[in-house]
N, C-alpha and C positions, 0 to 999 in steps of 0.2 A: 216358191214352191216348185214349179217345173223345174228350175235349175238344180235343186237339190236332187230331184228324181234322176234327171239326166246324169249328174255327176256320180251319183250312187251306182247307177247302171254301169257307167264307164269305169267304176273303181277308182275315182278320183276324189272321192269324199273322204274326209279325215278319218271316218270310222270304217273304212273298208278293210275287210279281212286281209291279212298278209298272204302272200302267195305261198303255195305249198309245193315249191319247185324242189325236184329231187337233184341233189348235188353229185357231181362227178368228183370222186376222191382217189387218192392214192394212199395204200396202207402196206407196210412192210412186215413180214412175219413168217412163221414156219407152216408150210403147206401140209396138212394132214388129211388122210382119207378116213373118215369116221366110220363109214359103212360103204359098201360099193356105191359108187356115184354120188356120195354125200361127202362133200369137201368142206374143211374149215381151215381158217387162218388162225394160228395160235400164237402166242407171244408176240402180238401185233402192236404196231404203233398206232397212236391216235390217227384218225382220217384227217387228211390234209387236202384241201382243194387242189383240184388237178385238171388235166385234159383226159380225154378218153384214150389217147394214143399211148403206146409203149414209151417209156421214158428214154431220152437220148443217153448214151453211154456216160457223158459227164454227169448225169444225175444220179446214177447208180452208186450207192455208198460203197466205199473201200472196206469199211467195217460194218458188218451187218448190225443194225440197231435192234435192241430188245425192247419189246413193250409189254403191256399187261393186259391187252385186249384180245378178244376172240370174235371171229366173225364167220357166219355161215356163208358159203360161197354159193350163188346160183347163177344160172346161164353157162354152166360148166361144160355142156356137151360141145361147144364149139372149140374147146382147147383140149390138148393132150395133157391133162394135169398129171397122169401117171409118170410122165417123164420128168416132173418137177417135184414128186412126192419126197417128203421129209428133207426139203431144202428151204433156204430163205429165199423168199421171193417178193417182188413187188407186185401187187394186184391193183388194178385200176378198175373203176366201174361206178355204177350208180349206187349211192349210199342209201339204205332203207333202215332208218332208225326202228328198232323193235325190242320188245321184251319177250322172252329172257334173253334172246341174242340178236343183235342187229345183222343185217345181211349186207352183202355187196354183189349187185348184178354185174358180172365181170365183162370188161371190154378188152383187157390185156393181162398177160402174165410174163414177167421177166425174171430170170434168175439173178440173184445177188451173191449167194454163197452155196457150196455144195452140202453145208451142214446147217443145223438149226442151233440157234443161241438160246440159252435158258431165258425164261420170262424175267422181266424187270421186277424188282421188289416194289 
């Protein structure tokens, strides 16, 4: 009995709850300012596991991908997003799944294209 209690406390018991770790992801899409200091990424790709750092040049797509997702961006005050408005960008950050719109707490922004591509069908 004591072993089960210790294992449960250590999270090693079979029935232990899964970790609620927030993942760092990369998403590519069109950067839009919905309202002053309220930014969204539209026509965005599905979140892909990533590191928090800006992508190396070799990882920036030559042709901007089109996605069908939208994400609210938070933690935006650290970045000059106005310089990237209405461009296709890669946003990296902590992914927060939510309804009605998931959020990305930004850690980097990188230009991909000076224009936006239409959303995927």
